[in-house]
N, C-alpha and C positions, 0 to 999 in steps of 0.2 A: 201790181208791182209793189214791192216793199223793199225798204233799205233802212239800214241803221242810221240814226241821226249822228251828225258829226260830233256832237258833244257827249255822246254815249261813251262811257269809259270801258265798256265790256268789249275790248278789242279782239278777244278770242273768237267772237262770232263774226263770220265774214259778211260783207254786204252782199245781199242777194237780190238780183233783179228778176222779178217774176212777171212773165208775159205769157198769157194763156197757160199752157201746161208746162212751159219751160222755166227752169230756174237756172240763172246764170250767175255764179259767184263772181264778184268783182274783188279780187284779192287786194286788200289794203296794203299788203307787203309790197305790192308793185306800184304804189303811189308815186314813187320817184321817177318812173319811166313815163313814156308817152301814154296818153289815154286812148285806147283803141276803140273809139265809139263805133266805127264802121264794122269792126270785127264782132263786137258785142251785139250790135243791132242785127247783123247777119245771122249770128247764132240764135237770136230770138225770133228771126223771121219778120222783122219790122224795119222801118226806115230809121235813120239816125234821128230824124225829127220826132218820130213817135217815141223812140227810146228816151230822148231828152225830155219830152213832155211828160212821160210817165215817171221819169226820175224826179222831175220837179214836183209832181203831185205827191210822191212818196217822201221826199226829203226837204222840200222847200228850196232846194238849190239846184242849179244846173250841174251836170257832171263835172265841168271844169271848176266851178266854185267849190264843189265838194272835194275834189282833188286838192285844190289850193288850201282848203281848210285842214285836210289831213296833213299836208306838207307843213303848214304853219304850226299845227299842234306838235308834230315831231320835231320841228326846228326849235320850238320853245323848250321842249324837253331837253334837247341837246345843249342849248345855250344855258339852261338851268344847271346842267351838269358840267359846265366849264368850256364848252366849245365856243369858238369865236362865231360871230354872225356869218362871216364869209364861209367858214368850214361847215356850219350848219346848213347854210343855203345850198352849197354844192352837194352835201350828203342827201338832202331831201329832194333834189332834182332841179333846182334852179341853176341857171348858168352863172349867176353872180348874186351878190347880196342885195342889189337894188330892188328886185321884185319882193324879196323877203321883207325888206324894210318898208316897202309900200303896203304890203298886206298887213304887217304889224301895226302900222299907223292907221290903216282903215279899220281894223278890228278894235282898236282902242278908242275910236271915235264914238 
């Protein structure tokens, strides 16, 4: 399995989960929606646990943490271009700004 690291700025390349002979692109453009682990695992022919384990091996993060990192990066970009924290949070997939504030605080520690 291989995946692009969250800090990698080459966003034109999709994250690709490789298990056996299967390559499953994980579209970063869909980071604002639910994370379909069961669907991705099913396409790869593995369990969600195996998918998660291999994702961690490739990125150092769980799929959820990876998604949160992508959301945080996009929200920071939006805020830097004049969006409010609340607007940025909703745009990237959070229900409200609380989680975004929590992640920003955790990343700055």
